[in-house]
N, C-alpha and C positions, 0 to 999 in steps of 0.2 A: 504494500500500500504506500503510495507516494505522499510525502509530507506536503501540506498545503500552506502557503503563505498568503497573508492578507495585507494589502497595502491600503492605508487610509489617508484620505485627503480631506482636510477640514478648512472651511472658511467661516470666520466669525468677525465680529466687530461692527461698530456703528460708524457710518461714513466711510472711512478708509478701511478696506478689507485687510484682514490679517490671514495669511494662508499658511497652513502647516501641511507639508507634503511628505509622503513616503514614510509614514509611521508603520513599521512592519510588525505584524503579529503572526504567530504560528497557530494553526488549528491543532487541537488535540482530541483524542478519543472521548466521546461522551459516555464515560464509564458509569456515571451516576444516573444517567437518564434525566437530565435537567429539564424541569417543567416551568420554572419561573423566569420571567423577563426574556422570553425567547422570541427571536425573529427567525422563522424557518424559510429556507430557500429551496425551491423545487424545480430544478432544471428540466425535468422530464415533462412538466406541465407547460406547454408552449402555446403562445398566442400570436399576436400580429407581429409583422416584421417592420422595423423602423427604416424609413427611407432617408431621413436626415433632418438637419436643423438649418435655420437661416433667418433672414430678416429682410426688411423692405428698404430698397434704395428709392427714395422719393425725390421729388424736385427740391424740397427743402433740404434734405440730407445732402444732395449733390451741390446745392448752393453753398452750404456751410463748408463742405469739403473743398470747394474751389478757393476758399479764403485761407486754407491751411498751407504751411510750408512743406517741402519735400520730405523731411524727416518725420514730421507728424503724420503725413499721409501714409508713409511706409509703415509706421508703427500701428496705425489703425487697421490698415489692410491686412498686415501679417497677423495681428491679434485675432481678427475675425476669420480669415480665410485660409491661412497657412495650415498644412497638415500637422504642424507641431503645436498649434494653439487651439482655437475654438472649432476649427475644421468646418466652418459654414460651407455648405454646398448648394443651398436653396436661396433664391432671391425673388421677392415679390415686387412688382412694378405696376404703377397705376397707368391706365390708358387715358390720355388727356389729363386735365388737372384734378387734384383732390384738395382736401383742406390743407394738407401739408405740401402746398405749392406756394411759391412766392407771389403768384397771381393766378387768376382764373384764365384758362386757355383751352382751346380745342384744335384738332388738326385740320378741320375745315368747317366753315360756317356758311358756305354758299348752298342754299337749298336747291338751286337750279342745276348744280353740278352733279348729275347722277352718274358720271364716269369717274368721279374723284380726282379730276385733273388738278384741283386746287389743294389736295391733301398734302400737308407738310409735316414732316417728322422733326422739324428744326427745334421745336421746344423740348422734345425728348433728348435731342442731341446736345442741347446747351449745357445741362447739368447732370442728367442721369447717365448718359453714355460714358462720359469720361470717368465717372466713379465706378461704373460697372466694368469698364475695361481694366482699371487698376485692380479691382476685386478679383477678376478672372486671372489676371497675371499672378497675383499673390497666391491664389488657389492652385495654380499649376495644372488646371484641368477645366473643362467646360462647366460653368455653373448652370443650374437648372432653373429656368425662369417660370414664374407664375404671373400672368397678366390679369389685371382686374379693372373694370370700368367703374367710375363713381357716377358718371352721368353721360348719356348720349349728348351730342351737340344740341344746343338750345332749340334749333328749328325742328328737331325731331320729337319734341316733348309737348305734352298737353298744356303745360303752363308757360311754355315759351322761354324758359330760362334754365340754366344749369343747376341752380340751387332750389331750395324749398320744395324738394320732392318732385311732384308731377310724375307722369308716366310716359312710357314710349307710345307714340301714336301708332295705331294699327297699320297705317299705310307705310310706315317706315321700318317695320320689323325686318323685312328682308334686306333692306339697305343697311340697317344697323348691324346685322349679322355679317354682311360683307365688309363693313367698316372695321369690325373687330378682327376679321381675317386679315385685313390690310395691315393692321398693327402687328400681328404675328409675322406676316411676310417681311415687314420692315426690319424687325429684329433678326429674323432668320437670314436675310440677305446680307446682314452685317456680321454673320457668323455666330450668332448667339442661339443657344438651345432653349426654345420655348417649349416647355414640357406640358404646362397646363394653363387653363384659364378658369376664372369664375364668371358667371353670367352677369352678376351685379353685386358690387359691394353694398352690404347692409340693405338688403332688398325691402325692408320694412320701414326704414328710417326716413323721416322728413327732416332734413337738416338745413341749417342756415348756410351750409356750403354745398358743394356738388353732391347731388343725391337724386335718386330715381326709385320709385316704388313699383314693385311687382307683387300682385296677389299670387298665391300658389297656382291658380289656374293660368294666369298670364305667364308666369315663369315656365310652367309645364308646356304651354303652347309654343313659347319662344324657343325652348330647347328642342322640342319634337319637330316643329314645322318649319323652323328657320335656321337655328344655329347648327344643329347636327347636319342638315343638308348643305349648308354653306361651307362647313369644314370639309365635307366630302367633295364638294364642287371645286374647292381651291386646293385639293390635295393635302389637306391638313388634318385628316381624320386620325392621325396618330396623336394629336393633342388631346389631353384629358380635360374633360369638362366637369366643373364642380358647381353644385347648386347651393343656394342659400347665402353663404358667406356673411353670416350675421350672428347674433348672439345665440348662445348654446341652448337657452331654454326652449327654443322652437325647433331644434334639429329633428326631433322625432316627428313632430307635426308636419314639417315641410317635406321630409322624406316620404311619409305615408301618402301625401297628397300629390307628389310628383312621380314617384317611382311605381310604375305598373307595367303591364304587358306592352303598352304602346310606347313606352320610353326605355324599355329594357336595353341595357348596353350603351345608352346615350350619355349617361352620367357616370363618371368614374367614382365619384364620391360626393361627400357633403363637407363644405368648409364652414368653420364657425369661429366666433370671437369669444372673449371671456368676460365682457363688460357687465353682464347681468348676473354674475354669481357662478357657483360651482356647477350645479346641474350635471354632475358626473353620471348620475343614473340615466339621464337622457341619452348619453353616448352608449351606455350598455343596452338600452332599448333598441337603438338603431343597429348596433352590432348583432343583436339576437335576431331581429326581423330581416335585416338586409346584410347578411354576412359578407357579401361581395363588395359592398360599398367601402371605399376608403374614408377614413375620418382624419381631417387635418385642421390644425389650428392655423388659420390664415392671418390672424392679427391679435396682438395683445400688448398693452402698455399701461403705464400708470398715468392717468389723466390728472393734471394738477387741479382741475375744478372739483375732483372727487376725493383725492388724497393729498395730504400735505407734501410739498416738494422736499422738505428736509427730513422726513421720516424714513431714512435710508433702509434700516433693517426691516421694518414692517413692510415697506414696499417691495423689497427684494424677496422677502419670505412669502408675500402674497402671490407673486408670479411663480416661485418655486413650488408652492402648494398647488397652483394651477397646473403646472407641467406634470407633476407627479400624478395628480388625479386624472389628467387627460391620457397619459400613458396607460394607466391602469384601466381606463375606460375604452381603450382600443385605438387611440391616436397613433398614426404612422408617420406624421411629418409636422414640424412646428416652425412657424414663421413669426418672429418678433416683428414689431412695427418699426419705426425709423431706427436705422442703425447709428445715426448721428444727428444731433441737433445743437443749436447754440445754447448759450448759458441761460436763456429764458425758457427753453423748451420749445423753440420755434426755429425758423419763421413759419408762420401759419397765417394764411390770408384772411382768416376770420378770428384770430386770437385763441384758437382751441389748443392751448399749450399742453405738452406732455413731456414725460421723462424718456430718457434713452440710456443704453449702456455706456455710451460715450457722449459727453457734451464738449463743446468747444467754446472757450471764452474769447469772443471776437474782439474784446477790448484789450485783454492782457495777452492775446495770441497764445493761448495755452490749451492743450488737450487735457480733458478731465475724465479719466476712467471712473465709472460709477460702480457701486457695490452690486447692482443688478447684473452687470456683466460678469462679475466673479461667480455669482450664483448660476448664470447660464452655462458657464464653463464646466460646472460640475456635471452637466448633462452632455454638452456638445463635444467636449474633449475626450470623454471616456466612452460614450456610447457610439459605436461605429455604425455606418450604413450596413444594413443587413442584420443588425442585432435583432434578436427575438425576445419579446417580453416573456418572462417565465413566472411561475407561480410563487407566491410567498404567503406567509401569515405573520401577523404581528401581535404582540401581547397588549398593546395600548394604543389608543387613538391620539395620545399626546405626540406620537411620532408619525409623520407621513413617510411612507416607504414605497419604493418601486424597485424592481429587479429585472435584469435582462442578461442575455447570453450573447456575446459578440461572435462574429464568424470565426475568430481564432480560438474559440472555446473558453475564453476568459469570462467570468461572471462579474457583472457590475451591479452594485446596488447603491441607491441614493437614499439617504435618511435626512429628513428635515425636522429639527427640533425648534418649534416656534415658542416654546415656553422659556422662562428665565432660569429654569432649574436644569442641572445636569441630570441626564437620564441614562441608566445602565441598559445594556442589551447583550444578550447572548446570541451570536449568529450561529445557526445550525445549518450545516450542509451535509445531508445524508447522516452519517454516524459520527461526525466530527463537529467541534464547536470552537468558537473564539469569543472571548469576553471583551466588550468594548464599553466605553462611556462616551455619550454624546453631550458635549457641553451645551449650556443654555444658549439660545439664539444663535444656532449654527446650522450649517449644512455640511453633510459628510458624504463622500463617495468612497466606496470600498471596491477594490479590484482583487479578484481571487480566481485561481485556476481550478476548474472542476477536477475532482479526484478521479484518478485512473482506477477502474474497477478490476478486481481480481479475475483471473481467468480470461 
């Protein structure tokens, strides 16, 4: 029987993170049959496969990036995208403007131009493409893009403007599907891998910024009768389509009302955000009824209007709690929101300011890593593409736990202690145990090789 070593990586602290790495413990035989304070790991109980982690390159992020010096840019890109650090491989990008844009814009506004001769990619090329290009260079491999629209051009909408909700006019459904395809083609002809799209960001929200409302029936009809045929017509039917792309509490409702025999195979999955609370049970419902649907977190961040900007630990732990719960609910991919913002949490053309793992002080010309980024690293650095979620059981709900098995056979578990107290735990893997203590207000990642079986 091979000896098993456990490496622990801990992040704690308020504001500036303090990281302890490579504390090595040895597993030993569970001779006494320990029953108290146990966290069991079950590698033979396998669930979904993880496709990766990433974040959004927005117009706002690209603008802030353009203000930075070469060394700061290099540090940012290598931290996020290099194989040695956070290993991001997924990027979400908005089609036309969103709230995190320096201004409202659209690729074309001429309603008489049915051939899209006036379509311009210039606004995307201004800030987004330079940042995306550096990100891909740092990754050393093609990044996988997800494109999402916040609103069709104003002339296509019932309210005649990009903001304040409104809906897509019926007579423009086919043209709008072609418009989305044009965006995919513009990225692809520049050499970028567009892997997936969503049909509409926050399909239920009427916002003071770019927004468009789809009822379940409207989204179903647009998917079935316009978007799926358009992708096929343009030779883009390898692009995955995701429905909903809004808060988690409605994922089951929306899936039930869109996925049936008439739309079978047209939607690869359902995308969701975290802003309305946990609702991890909703993910489990979708996974049970629609086992072939992928579940992805397409957006999450700390909104300054909802949470205090200075409450670093609580904000970081909120998002770590979210990621752990989503992984356990069946999530296969995670996209953070803006990967970079300025010191105010912007720019944002309607003042909807938010936090990000990296802020840049435009006055002091200084890059400011945030505690949230350290928390994300506990997942992104250690959980590899192709990792499979495995079974576990925990003795207390004071600890958030998830566990996965990487393609190389190593087992990774993440434990979040949101309390102020140090909490003990006995990690059990088959017939061996390792005793650990999780300090208060900390996140811990453990890496262990699965035991070789006799015979």
